[in-house]
C-alpha positions in Angstrom: 0.4 -0.2 0.0 1.6 3.6 -1.4 1.0 6.5 0.8 -1.3 9.4 -0.6 0.1 12.6 0.5 -2.5 14.9 -0.9 -5.3 13.4 1.4 -5.5 15.3 4.1 -3.8 13.9 7.5 -5.6 12.6 11.0 -4.1 14.3 13.7 -3.5 12.0 16.9 -1.5 11.9 20.1 0.5 8.9 20.7 1.2 7.2 24.6 4.4 5.9 24.0 5.1 5.3 27.6 7.0 1.4 28.1 6.5 0.9 24.2 9.2 0.3 22.1 9.9 3.2 19.9 13.1 2.9 17.1 15.4 5.3 15.4 16.9 4.8 12.1 20.1 7.1 12.1 22.1 8.8 14.6 22.7 12.0 13.6 21.8 15.8 14.2 17.9 14.9 13.5 17.8 11.5 15.6 19.2 13.5 18.1 16.9 16.3 18.2 13.7 13.9 17.5 15.3 11.4 21.1 14.7 14.0 23.7 10.2 13.8 22.9 10.5 10.7 23.1 12.5 9.7 26.1 10.5 12.5 27.9 6.7 10.2 26.6 8.3 7.3 28.2 8.9 5.8 25.6 11.5 2.2 24.6 14.0 4.1 22.5 16.1 1.7 20.7 19.1 3.7 18.0 20.2 1.8 15.3 23.0 3.3 13.0 26.8 2.6 13.2 28.0 5.5 14.5 26.2 8.5 16.6 26.3 12.0 17.8 28.3 12.2 21.6 24.7 13.7 22.6 23.5 10.7 22.2 26.2 8.5 22.9 25.2 10.5 26.5 21.7 9.3 26.1 22.9 5.8 26.2 25.8 5.7 28.1 22.8 6.9 31.1 20.5 4.5 30.1 17.9 6.1 28.6 18.3 4.7 25.2 19.7 1.7 23.7 22.3 1.3 21.2 22.0 -1.5 17.9 26.1 0.4 16.3 25.2 -1.3 12.7 23.4 -0.7 9.8 19.9 -1.3 9.9 17.8 -5.1 9.2 14.3 -4.9 9.3 13.7 -7.0 11.8 14.9 -3.8 14.1 10.8 -3.6 14.0 9.7 -6.1 15.1 7.2 -5.5 18.6 7.7 -1.8 17.9 4.4 1.0 18.0 6.5 3.8 16.3 9.2 4.7 13.8 11.7 7.3 13.3 13.7 7.2 10.0 16.0 9.9 10.1 19.2 8.7 7.9 21.1 10.6 5.9 20.3 7.9 3.4 17.1 8.0 1.0 17.3 4.4 0.3 18.3 3.2 3.4 15.3 5.3 5.1 12.9 4.0 2.1 13.9 0.4 3.4 12.9 1.5 7.0 9.5 2.4 5.5 8.8 -0.6 3.7 9.9 -3.1 6.6 7.5 -0.3 8.7 4.5 -0.3 6.0 4.8 -4.8 6.5 5.1 -4.1 10.3 1.3 -1.9 9.8 3.8 0.0 12.1 3.6 3.9 12.0 6.8 5.5 10.0 8.1 9.2 10.0 11.0 9.9 6.9 13.3 12.8 7.7 13.9 12.8 4.5 10.7 12.8 2.4 7.7 13.7 4.2 5.4 12.8 1.2 6.2 9.6 1.4 5.6 8.2 5.4 2.5 7.5 6.9 3.7 9.8 9.6 3.9 13.2 10.3 6.4 15.2 13.2 4.5 17.9 13.6 5.9 21.5 15.7 5.2 20.7 19.1 4.7 23.3 22.2 3.3 22.9 25.6 1.6 25.5 28.2 -0.1 24.9 31.1 -1.6 21.1 30.8 -1.9 22.1 26.5 0.0 20.3 24.2 -0.1 22.5 21.0 0.8 20.8 17.7 1.0 21.7 13.9 1.7 20.1 10.9 1.1 21.3 7.2 -2.1 19.0 5.7 -0.6 18.6 2.8 2.4 18.7 0.4 2.1 22.0 -0.6 1.9 22.6 2.9 4.6 21.4 4.4 6.4 24.1 5.4 8.3 23.5 8.9 9.4 27.1 9.5 5.8 28.0 9.0 4.5 25.3 11.5 7.2 26.1 13.7 6.0 30.1 13.1 2.0 29.2 14.0 3.2 27.5 17.5 5.4 29.7 18.5 2.4 32.9 18.2 0.2 30.5 19.0 2.0 29.0 22.7 2.9 32.7 23.5 -0.9 34.3 23.1 -1.5 31.2 25.4 1.6 32.8 27.3 0.2 36.3 27.4 -3.2 35.2 28.2 -4.5 36.2 24.6 -6.2 32.8 23.6 -7.6 31.3 26.0 -10.6 29.0 26.9 -11.9 31.6 29.0 -15.2 29.5 30.1 -13.7 25.9 30.3 -10.3 27.3 32.6 -9.8 26.6 36.3 -11.1 30.0 38.0 -10.2 31.1 41.2 -11.5 34.3 42.8 -9.8 36.4 44.1 -7.8 39.9 43.4 -4.9 39.8 41.3 -2.6 43.2 42.1 -1.2 44.2 39.0 1.4 47.0 37.8 1.6 48.0 34.1 3.9 49.9 33.4 5.3 53.4 33.0 2.8 53.5 29.8 3.7 51.7 26.7 1.6 48.7 26.8 4.6 46.9 25.0 6.3 47.1 27.9 3.5 44.9 29.8 4.7 41.9 31.1 3.8 37.9 30.5 2.3 37.6 33.5 0.4 41.0 33.5 -1.5 40.3 30.0 -2.1 36.6 31.6 -3.8 38.2 34.5 -6.1 40.3 32.7 -6.4 37.9 29.9 -8.5 35.5 32.8 -9.9 38.5 34.8 -14.4 38.5 35.2 -13.3 42.1 36.7 -10.4 44.4 35.9 -10.3 47.8 38.5 -8.5 50.7 36.0 -6.4 53.5 37.2 -5.9 56.3 34.5 -2.7 55.8 34.4 -2.6 52.0 33.4 -2.1 51.0 29.8 -5.4 51.6 28.9 -4.6 50.0 25.1 -4.3 47.1 26.9 -8.2 47.2 28.0 -8.6 47.1 24.2 -7.9 43.4 24.6 -10.4 42.5 27.4 -12.9 40.0 26.3 -16.2 41.3 26.4 -18.0 40.0 28.7 -15.3 41.6 31.4 -16.4 43.9 33.8 -13.9 47.2 33.4 -14.6 49.2 36.5 -12.9 53.0 35.4 -11.8 54.1 39.3 -10.1 57.0 37.7 -13.9 58.1 37.6 -14.9 57.9 41.4 -16.4 60.6 43.2 -15.2 62.3 45.9 -11.3 63.0 47.6 -8.4 60.7 47.4 -9.0 58.8 50.4 -12.5 58.4 50.3 -11.7 57.0 46.4 -9.0 54.8 47.6 -12.0 53.4 50.2 -14.5 53.2 47.1 -11.9 51.1 45.3 -10.8 48.5 48.4 -14.7 48.0 49.4 -14.9 47.2 44.8 -12.7 44.9 44.7 -13.2 43.1 48.2 -17.2 43.0 47.1 -16.6 41.2 43.6 -14.1 38.8 44.7 -16.2 38.2 48.3 -18.7 37.1 44.5 -16.8 35.2 43.6 -15.3 36.9 40.6 -11.4 36.5 39.6 -10.2 40.6 39.8 -7.5 42.4 38.6 -6.4 45.1 39.8 -4.9 47.4 37.4 -2.4 49.9 37.6 0.8 52.0 35.9 4.2 51.7 37.4 4.5 49.2 40.5 1.9 48.8 42.6 3.6 49.0 46.3 5.5 51.9 44.0 3.8 55.5 45.6 0.8 52.8 44.1 -1.0 52.2 47.6 -1.0 48.6 46.6 -0.6 47.8 50.1 -3.5 49.4 51.1 -5.2 46.9 49.1 -3.2 44.2 50.1 -4.3 44.4 53.5 -8.4 45.4 52.1 -8.2 42.0 50.8 -6.4 40.1 54.1 -9.3 42.0 56.1 -12.1 40.2 53.8 -10.6 36.9 54.3 -10.3 37.4 50.0 -6.9 35.9 48.4 -4.4 38.5 47.4 -1.3 37.9 44.6 1.1 40.4 43.0 2.3 40.7 39.8 4.8 43.0 39.7 5.0 46.2 36.9 7.8 47.8 35.4 8.2 50.9 37.8 8.0 54.3 36.7 11.3 56.0 38.6 13.5 53.4 37.2 11.7 52.6 33.4 11.5 56.2 32.5 14.8 57.8 33.3 16.0 54.6 31.1 14.1 54.4 28.3 14.7 58.3 28.0 18.7 57.4 28.2 19.3 58.6 31.5 20.6 55.8 33.8 19.7 56.5 37.4 23.1 55.5 38.0 26.7 55.4 37.5 30.0 54.0 37.7 32.3 56.5 39.5 29.2 59.5 39.4 26.7 58.2 40.9 26.5 55.1 43.7 22.9 55.4 45.1 19.4 56.8 44.3 16.5 58.4 45.7 13.4 58.5 45.1 11.0 60.7 46.4 7.4 61.8 46.2 7.0 65.6 45.8 3.0 65.4 45.7 3.8 67.2 49.1 6.4 70.8 49.2 9.1 71.0 51.8 7.8 72.1 54.6 4.5 70.4 54.7 3.1 69.3 58.5 2.1 65.8 56.6 5.7 65.6 54.3 8.1 62.6 56.2 10.5 63.2 54.0 13.7 64.5 55.7 14.9 67.5 52.7 18.3 68.5 54.1 18.9 64.9 54.9 18.3 64.4 50.9 20.0 67.7 50.1 22.7 66.4 51.3 22.8 63.0 49.3 25.3 62.5 46.4 23.0 60.3 44.4 20.6 60.6 41.6 17.2 61.5 42.8 14.1 60.8 41.1 11.2 63.0 42.2 7.2 61.9 41.1 4.1 63.6 41.5 6.8 66.6 41.6 6.0 68.7 38.7 3.3 72.0 40.7 5.7 71.5 43.8 9.4 71.6 41.6 10.5 74.7 41.8 10.1 74.4 46.0 11.9 71.7 46.0 14.8 72.5 43.7 15.5 75.5 46.1 15.3 73.4 49.8 17.5 71.1 47.6 20.1 73.9 46.6 19.6 75.9 50.2 20.4 72.0 52.0 23.5 71.9 49.8 22.7 70.6 46.6 25.1 73.1 43.8 22.7 75.9 42.0 24.3 74.0 38.4 23.1 70.6 39.7 21.8 68.8 36.0 17.8 67.7 36.4 15.4 66.0 33.3 12.5 66.2 33.4 11.0 63.3 31.9 7.6 64.2 30.7 4.2 61.3 29.1 7.5 58.9 29.7 7.1 56.1 27.5 4.0 57.4 25.2 3.8 58.6 21.9 4.4 62.0 23.6 7.2 61.9 25.6 9.4 64.7 25.8 13.1 65.9 27.9 13.4 68.6 29.5 16.8 69.8 30.7 17.7 72.4 33.2 19.7 73.0 36.4 18.1 72.9 39.8 18.6 77.0 39.9 16.4 76.8 37.1 13.9 74.8 37.1 10.5 76.0 38.0 10.6 78.7 35.3 11.9 76.0 32.7 9.0 74.0 33.7 7.1 77.5 33.7 8.2 78.0 29.9 8.1 74.6 28.6 4.5 74.5 29.8 4.9 70.8 31.9 2.4 69.2 33.1 2.0 65.9 34.7 2.7 63.5 34.7 6.5 63.9 34.5 9.0 62.2 36.7 12.1 64.6 37.6 16.2 63.1 37.9 18.5 65.5 39.6 22.1 64.7 39.3 25.5 64.0 37.3 23.9 61.3 35.6 21.9 63.8 34.0 25.2 65.1 32.0 26.9 62.1 31.4 22.9 61.4 29.4 23.0 64.8 27.7 27.4 65.9 27.6 26.8 68.4 24.8 24.2 70.3 26.8 26.3 70.5 30.1 29.6 70.7 28.8 
């Protein structure tokens, strides 16, 4: 009986544990095929006068057996599956005929159209096996199959592909840091959490484009629109995430940057714990490091800055509720990164100068970090207030103070 390559293939998964599988050939193709067969529990037997050092190592470890000679038809007795992987088409043809006589499926590395079985491009994720085959001769491009496999597996890992109604759903809250704004900077874990959510509670600075990828049945709560003041809004956010989780929902609390870097994320952790709601964390790229980095400014540099300090500037120096020791900060020689500081930048700069920092200390203000409108305003501590006003800087912006700015922009400060 001959194989008709024009007919479509019938896909199936083989359970080879404890069953004899014969690989004829000991070169690179055989070396690539053997690990998967071993992982499936097959009793792998290699027939070849010579084998690669890697296969010899598998023989030495007892994971495969080896007949160091040419192929004989009797090698296929009692075999469930055969791989013809020699560099000689005549030998591969002989293997194929012997397999056909024994009604044993055979893969051929040299000519898929003359084989009775095909090796798919295989990927695995979360208990699923993705196997891609070209259906007919014109479709059997290994690179195309591998590319499709990689796209599918990546989609599963990122959460873009998910059988939502058949997944294992665990009620609770996941705090997801979305990074500085560009959706391309979301982590794989963050994308996966979003795609598995029943409810997404999103901040204004969370990467908004990522919300467009959510499945249609996901409830989106835009907490940027919550009324009343800051404290009341946070209390309402806590109430929403806890209420939805207690109703059996999988809730993602989605915010910009990292949840624990001026993101009030731990307040939400405490609210969940108090209510007995399971809570996990997916960290995000922290804006005070990522945004300067993407703008080409390092926060540390050998021989220039051995430390960096991240400070919230939402309260000005001297404010009774401020927890920042501005005098101590002014005496530090490292980099200072200010967040939420646009409104109070002039007062902060003046305080740092009064505390000992030179008025000529380089400063960079990175506006709309990672977004298409990103721009960098270069200044000094002595001129910062005037430059922010002249350049019409608006939040969100991150202010970097220190000699690392001059390292990144030597011409400006020469």
